[in-house]
C-alpha positions as CSV (number, residue, x, y, z in Angstrom):
1,M,0.0,0.0,0.0
2,E,1.2,3.5,-0.7
3,G,0.9,4.6,2.9
4,T,-1.5,7.5,2.2
5,V,-5.2,7.8,2.8
6,R,-7.1,7.2,-0.4
7,E,-10.2,9.3,-0.8
8,R,-13.6,7.8,-1.3
9,V,-15.2,8.0,-4.7
10,M,-18.6,9.7,-4.5
11,V,-21.4,9.0,-7.0
12,R,-23.6,11.8,-8.1
13,L,-26.5,9.9,-9.6
14,E,-28.2,12.9,-11.1
15,R,-25.2,13.4,-13.4
16,C,-24.7,9.8,-14.6
17,V,-25.8,9.2,-18.2
18,G,-24.9,5.6,-18.4
19,C,-22.1,6.0,-21.0
20,R,-20.0,3.3,-19.2
21,S,-16.8,5.3,-19.8
22,C,-15.9,4.4,-16.2
23,E,-16.2,0.7,-16.8
24,M,-13.9,0.9,-19.9
25,A,-11.3,3.0,-18.1
26,C,-11.3,0.6,-15.2
27,R,-10.8,-2.4,-17.6
28,V,-7.9,-0.6,-19.4
29,A,-6.3,0.5,-16.1
30,H,-6.3,-3.1,-14.9
31,S,-5.2,-4.6,-18.2
32,R,-1.7,-6.0,-18.8
33,S,-1.0,-3.3,-21.5
34,G,-2.7,-0.3,-19.9
35,I,-3.6,0.8,-23.5
36,L,-7.2,0.7,-24.8
37,R,-6.1,-0.5,-28.3
38,D,-4.3,-3.5,-26.8
39,A,-6.6,-4.1,-23.8
40,V,-9.6,-5.0,-26.0
41,C,-7.6,-7.8,-27.6
42,E,-6.2,-9.3,-24.3
43,E,-7.1,-12.8,-23.3
44,P,-8.5,-13.2,-20.7
45,R,-10.3,-9.9,-21.1
46,P,-9.6,-7.5,-18.3
47,L,-12.4,-7.4,-15.7
48,R,-14.0,-4.2,-14.5
49,R,-14.3,-3.2,-10.9
50,I,-17.1,-0.7,-11.3
51,F,-20.6,-1.6,-12.6
52,V,-23.1,0.7,-14.2
53,E,-26.6,-0.8,-13.6
54,Q,-30.1,0.4,-14.4
55,A,-31.9,1.3,-11.2
56,A,-35.4,2.8,-11.3
57,D,-35.0,3.8,-14.9
58,S,-31.7,5.6,-14.2
59,P,-28.1,4.5,-14.6
60,A,-26.2,4.0,-11.3
61,P,-22.5,3.3,-10.9
62,F,-21.6,0.7,-8.2
63,L,-18.1,0.2,-6.9
64,C,-16.5,-1.0,-3.7
65,R,-17.2,1.4,-0.8
66,H,-14.2,0.2,1.2
67,C,-16.3,-0.2,4.3
68,E,-14.6,0.2,7.6
69,D,-16.6,-2.8,9.1
70,A,-16.7,-4.7,5.8
71,P,-18.8,-7.9,5.6
72,C,-16.3,-9.2,3.0
73,V,-13.4,-8.8,5.4
74,R,-15.3,-10.3,8.4
75,C,-16.2,-13.5,6.4
76,C,-12.8,-14.1,4.8
77,P,-11.4,-17.2,6.5
78,T,-7.8,-16.6,5.6
79,G,-7.5,-12.8,5.9
80,A,-7.0,-12.3,2.2
81,L,-9.3,-9.3,2.5
82,A,-8.3,-6.8,5.2
83,F,-9.1,-3.2,6.1
84,D,-5.9,-1.2,5.9
85,E,-6.1,1.4,8.6
86,E,-3.4,3.6,7.0
87,S,-4.9,3.9,3.5
88,R,-8.6,3.3,4.6
89,L,-9.0,0.7,1.9
90,V,-10.2,-2.9,1.9
91,V,-7.1,-4.6,0.3
92,Y,-6.9,-8.0,-1.3
93,G,-3.9,-10.3,-0.9
94,V,-4.2,-13.0,-3.6
95,E,-1.4,-15.0,-2.0
96,R,-3.7,-15.7,1.0
97,C,-6.9,-16.3,-1.0
98,I,-8.3,-19.9,-1.2
99,G,-11.0,-19.1,-3.7
100,C,-14.0,-19.8,-1.4
101,H,-15.8,-16.7,-2.7
102,A,-17.4,-16.0,0.7
103,C,-16.5,-12.4,0.1
104,V,-18.4,-12.4,-3.2
105,M,-21.5,-13.6,-1.4
106,A,-21.1,-11.3,1.6
107,C,-20.6,-8.0,-0.3
108,P,-23.9,-6.0,0.1
109,F,-23.1,-4.0,-3.1
110,G,-22.4,-7.0,-5.3
111,V,-19.1,-5.5,-6.5
112,I,-16.7,-8.3,-5.7
113,Q,-16.6,-10.8,-8.5
114,P,-15.0,-14.2,-9.1
115,G,-11.6,-13.6,-10.9
116,R,-9.9,-15.6,-13.6
117,G,-6.3,-16.2,-14.3
118,D,-4.0,-15.5,-11.3
119,G,-6.7,-14.0,-9.0
120,Y,-9.5,-15.7,-7.2
121,V,-11.6,-12.5,-6.8
122,V,-11.5,-9.1,-8.4
123,K,-12.4,-5.9,-6.5
124,C,-11.7,-2.2,-6.7
125,D,-8.3,-1.2,-5.4
126,R,-8.9,2.5,-5.9
127,C,-6.3,2.4,-8.7
128,V,-3.3,2.3,-6.3
129,G,-0.4,3.9,-8.0
130,R,-2.5,6.5,-9.8
131,E,-3.2,10.0,-8.4
132,E,-6.9,9.7,-9.4
133,P,-8.9,6.4,-10.0
134,A,-9.3,5.7,-13.7
135,C,-13.1,5.7,-13.4
136,V,-13.1,9.2,-11.9
137,E,-10.7,10.5,-14.5
138,A,-12.8,9.1,-17.4
139,C,-16.2,10.2,-16.3
140,P,-17.3,12.9,-18.8
141,T,-20.1,14.3,-16.7
142,K,-18.2,14.2,-13.4
143,A,-20.8,11.9,-11.9
144,L,-17.8,10.2,-10.1
145,V,-15.7,12.5,-8.0
146,L,-13.3,12.2,-5.1
147,E,-14.8,13.0,-1.8
148,S,-12.9,16.3,-1.2
149,R,-14.0,17.7,-4.5
150,F,-17.6,16.6,-3.8
151,L,-17.7,18.2,-0.4
152,S,-16.0,21.5,-1.5
153,E,-18.5,21.9,-4.3
154,R,-21.3,21.2,-1.9
155,R,-20.0,23.9,0.5
156,R,-19.6,26.4,-2.3
157,R,-23.2,25.8,-3.6
158,T,-24.5,26.1,0.0
159,A,-22.6,29.3,0.6
160,I,-23.9,30.8,-2.6
161,Q,-27.5,30.0,-1.7
162,F,-27.1,31.4,1.8
163,V,-25.6,34.6,0.5
164,Q,-28.4,34.9,-2.0
165,A,-31.0,34.4,0.8
166,A,-29.2,37.1,2.9
167,R,-29.5,39.5,-0.1
168,G,-33.3,39.1,-0.3
169,G,-33.6,35.8,-2.1
170,P,-35.5,32.8,-0.6
171,R,-35.5,32.7,3.2
172,V,-32.9,30.3,4.7
173,E,-35.7,28.6,6.7
174,D,-37.6,27.9,3.4
175,M,-34.5,26.5,1.8
176,L,-33.8,24.2,4.7
177,A,-37.4,23.0,4.9
178,S,-37.5,22.3,1.1
179,G,-34.3,20.2,1.2
180,S,-32.2,22.8,-0.5
181,P,-29.2,23.2,-0.8
């Protein structure tokens, strides 16, 4: 592990258009070549670690949430999955995995999948070694963002709305009651 805290990836469902750019970027980032042109021809084909599913007529990206009290970690009989306190990620050690797939069954988000080739399972590693995860970098609508950017944008929007309210716009009480900002 890099020894640094990795930020969570936040999903802004209202921005996702279902283009699946995140899925393709993930496959390429975890391919042997790391190049789209070559990755599409690799055998076995690289597996994605993010999944865009239709939910209530809208696309919704799903990826590992790196839970602090992760069900996949709790059920792993060999410790192949562990929560790394330093990076705040659920990390996978293939050398300890026995291929029982208990983690696949335990994941409440359905984002750990059986692997092929060298690994017994495949899950998001938050693109360790990259400054920003490939899925976040590839998202054209910025539906996937790092937590710090998400929170800073939310604070900025909220501040703008409160300033507008102070200058005679909607009352702050009305904004809060309606669910805005």
